[in-house]
C-alpha positions in Angstrom: -131.7 -35.7 -7.8 -129.0 -33.1 -8.2 -128.8 -32.0 -4.5 -128.1 -35.5 -3.2 -124.8 -36.0 -5.1 -123.6 -32.5 -4.1 -124.5 -33.1 -0.5 -122.8 -36.4 -0.5 -119.7 -34.8 -2.0 -119.7 -32.0 0.6 -120.2 -34.5 3.5 -117.4 -36.8 2.3 -115.0 -33.8 1.9 -115.8 -32.6 5.5 -115.3 -36.1 6.9 -111.9 -36.5 5.1 -110.8 -33.1 6.4 -111.7 -34.1 9.9 -109.6 -37.3 9.6 -106.5 -35.5 8.4 -103.9 -35.5 11.1 -102.0 -32.3 12.0 -98.7 -33.7 10.8 -99.8 -33.7 7.2 -98.4 -30.1 7.0 -96.0 -30.5 4.0 -93.3 -28.1 5.3 -93.4 -29.7 8.8 -93.3 -33.2 7.3 -90.2 -32.3 5.2 -88.6 -30.7 8.2 -89.2 -33.8 10.4 -87.8 -36.0 7.7 -84.7 -33.8 7.3 -84.2 -34.0 11.1 -84.6 -37.8 11.1 -82.0 -38.1 8.2 -79.6 -35.8 10.1 -80.0 -38.0 13.2 -79.5 -41.2 11.3 -76.4 -39.8 9.6 -75.0 -39.0 13.1 -75.7 -42.6 14.2 -74.0 -44.1 11.1 -71.0 -41.8 11.6 -70.6 -42.8 15.3 -71.1 -46.5 14.5 -68.0 -46.4 12.3 -66.1 -44.5 14.9 -67.1 -46.2 18.2 -67.8 -49.8 17.4 -64.9 -51.9 18.5 -66.6 -55.1 17.1 -66.1 -56.8 20.5 -68.5 -55.0 22.9 -72.1 -56.0 23.2 -74.0 -54.3 20.3 -76.7 -52.9 22.7 -74.1 -51.3 24.9 -72.4 -49.6 22.0 -75.8 -48.6 20.6 -76.8 -46.8 23.8 -73.5 -44.9 23.7 -73.9 -44.0 20.1 -77.5 -42.8 20.7 -76.3 -40.7 23.6 -73.6 -39.1 21.3 -76.3 -38.1 18.9 -78.5 -36.6 21.7 -78.5 -33.1 20.1 -79.8 -34.5 16.8 -82.4 -36.5 18.7 -83.5 -33.5 20.6 -84.0 -31.5 17.4 -86.0 -34.4 15.9 -88.1 -34.6 19.1 -88.7 -30.8 19.0 -89.8 -31.0 15.3 -92.2 -33.9 16.0 -93.6 -32.2 19.1 -94.5 -29.2 17.0 -97.4 -31.2 15.5 -98.5 -32.6 18.9 -97.1 -30.6 21.9 -99.2 -32.6 24.4 -97.5 -35.8 23.5 -93.9 -34.6 23.8 -92.9 -37.1 26.6 -94.2 -40.0 24.5 -92.5 -38.7 21.4 -89.2 -38.2 23.2 -89.3 -41.7 24.6 -90.1 -43.3 21.2 -87.5 -41.2 19.3 -84.8 -42.1 21.9 -85.7 -45.8 21.7 -85.7 -45.6 17.9 -82.2 -44.1 17.9 -80.9 -46.9 20.1 -82.6 -49.6 18.0 -81.4 -48.0 14.8 -77.8 -47.7 16.1 -77.8 -51.4 17.0 -79.1 -52.3 13.6 -76.3 -50.3 12.0 -73.7 -52.0 14.3 -75.0 -55.4 13.2 -74.9 -54.4 9.6 -71.3 -53.1 10.0 -70.2 -56.3 11.8 -71.8 -58.5 9.1 -69.3 -57.0 6.6 -65.8 -57.8 7.6 -63.3 -55.0 6.8 -66.1 -52.4 6.4 -65.6 -49.2 8.3 -68.9 -47.4 7.3 -72.5 -48.3 7.4 -74.2 -48.2 4.0 -77.1 -45.8 3.5 -80.3 -47.8 4.1 -83.8 -46.7 5.2 
């Protein structure tokens, strides 16, 4: 009876390892999170500087995302380290996320009359 539990334990360990994605590398995950935080800080800064509170939020968001292109590129590069074959999909998703996030920040700023900065939210 002893070999069965040990075999089951070994098998379950192997199965769990096979399911673990490449991005679970702790250092890489922290680096990606740091790059995302840096990009988001850039977006928040530019929202406060570029939003005239009159223009269409999606137009301003695209301009702000473009202003933060270097930060986006570093985030894309970091994320592509885990999956180089998916770089084009990662790039598209990160750029879209930057525009959506910038628009969210614009709407948050506009919802607070007199505010000049976007609060830190995740």
